[in-house]
N, C-alpha and C positions, 0 to 999 in steps of 0.2 A: 286687677288694679293697673292703671296705666303709669304707675310709678312705683319704685321700690328704692332701698338703700343698698349702694355697693361700697364695699371697703376698697380703699386705695392701695392697701398694702397686699391682702390675699385675694382681693376680688370676688369675695363671697358676696352673694347677693341674698337679702333678707327683706322680709314685709317692712314697709315704711312704718315707723313707728319713734317716738321721741327717744333718741340714744345718743349717749355722749361719745361712744366708740364701738368698734365692731365687737360683737360678742365672741367671735373666734379668734382674733388675734389682738384687739385693743387698739386697732388702726382707725384712724379717721374715716368718715364715711361721707359720701356725696349721693345726690339723688340720682337714680337710674330712670330712664323713660322708656316706654315700649315704642321705639323710633318709627318702625313700619305701621303701627296702629296711627300713630300721630300724623304721620305724611298722609295718610288716606282722609284725615278730616281737618287739617289746618292748612290754609294757604293765604296768601297776601289779602284776599277778600274776606275772608272769615276775620282776620285781624284787623283789618281797617273799619269793619263793621262794629267792633267791640266799643266799650266805653272810653271817655277821655282819661283814663288812669292806666295803672299797669295791669288792671285787669283785662285789658284787650288781648292779653297773652295766656287768658284763662287756661286754655288747654295745655299749656306749656309749663304751667305752675302746678306745684306738689300741695294743693289745698282742696279741699270739698267747700269749706266755708269762705265767703267772700268778705272780710274785714276791709271796708274802704273808707278811708277819710282824705282821699284825694291825692295819694302819692302818685307819682309818675306821670307820663304823658308832658315832660317838660321841655320848653322850646330849646331849638336849635338856632345859634345866632351866627352869622358869619361875621369873622374877624378880619375886617378889610384891610387895615395897616398890616397885619401879620402874614395875611394871605399874600399881599404883595411884596414884602419883604423875603418871605421863603419861596416865593413862586409856586404856591399851592392853593388849593381852595379850602381854607381852615375853617371849620365850624366848631363852636363851643357849646357844649350842653350846660344849661344853666340850672343845675340841680338846687340853686338856693330858691328856686319857685316851689319846691315842695312844700307841703304843709307847715312842717317846722323847721325849714330852710336847709335841709341837707339830705344826702342820698340815703341816709339812715333811715328815712321813712319807709324806702322800699323793704328794707330788711326787717323793720318792725311790723309791717304790714303782713308780710308772711309767716313771721313768728308767731304772731297773735292769731292769724288764722288756724296754723297747725296746733297751737295751744287750745282753741275751741274745738277743732276736730277730735283732738284726743281727750276732751273732757276735764282739760285743766283749768283752774279758776285764778291762777296767779301768773304774771309774767314778770321775769325779773332780768336784771342787767346790771353789769359795772360800767361805770361812765365818767367822763370828765365833760360831758355837756351834750353833744349831739345825739348820741343813742338815747340818752336818759330823756329828751326831749321827745324823741320818737317813740320810745316805748311807751311813755306816758300818755300820750296822745293815741296810739294805736289801742292801748288798754281801756282808754275812756270809750273809744268807738265801738268796742267789742264788749263791754261790761266785765272785763277782768280787772283784777286788783293789779297795780303797779307797784313793784319794788324796785328802786333805783338805788345802787350802791355808789356814792360818790365821795371822792376826796374832800375832807372839809375845806370849805373857801367858797370861791366865786362860783365853780360849777355846780356843786349842790345847791347853793343858795337860788341860783337862777332856775335850775329845773323845778324846786320848790315854789319859787314865785309865778312860775308861768303854769304850772300844772298842780293846783291845790289838791285834786283828788288823788294824786300819787303819794305813795310814802316814799320820802327820801331820806335815806340813812346817811349821814355825813360821818365818813369814816377818817379817824384820825391816822392818816397814813397816805400812802400813794395809790395810783391806779392799780398797782400790781398786788397791793394790800386788800383792794376791794376784790380782785379776782380771786385771791386764795379764799377770802370770807364767802365768796359765791360759790366756790368748790365745796366748801363745808357744808353750806346750805343745802347744795344739791345732793348730798348724802344724808339730808335729814327731812327733806320737804319735797313732797311730788308737784313742784313747780316747773313752769317752763322757764327754761334759761336760753335767753339769745344766743350766748356765745357758748352753750352747753348742749344740752339734748334737743335744743331746736336749730342749732347753728346749720344744719345741711338745708333745712327749709329757708331761713332768714338769707342765706348765700344764693338761693335761687331767686330772691327779690331783688338783690344787688345786681344780678346779671341782666334784669330788665333795662337798665341803663342803655345797653347795648342793642 
């Protein structure tokens, strides 16, 4: 396997799977790669030959399935006035050009891909807006059920109106209340949770900005 999970605390390495925390010490986990093997097969030319999305970095991402609805490959635009004022060459990465308008599309893409890889049928998140939009879009692109927990109000209404296929649960409370409910659901259902058992994979999607 070209990637695994490594605990940040005890540094134990385990097979890649949907996991909220290290089985040995309950610490947070990150994706670990076989870097020598990657160095032998990945170079600038192979990346440049990839598609116009974050999947141009396919060999550097922890997924077999490619859920692709256009996230990534956002433009860099030079900020002329700021460059002159700061005496540097400043480029801005325009993440608003992602499909649902934020970098969260990158995270949702990898979370959905990991969910499909592991035979899950439901993708769930807590959100005040952007992540909910991204998860709903990624779920629609991959055939997964989307469940979004959002504080009652404009955030929940916006996700529901833009993504009629998603199940948006308006929670009478704050974002923290949504997260607490999400943790309870995680103990009851074999779903994929973007901020839970799929977080190591979603985090790798965010890294594709750089």
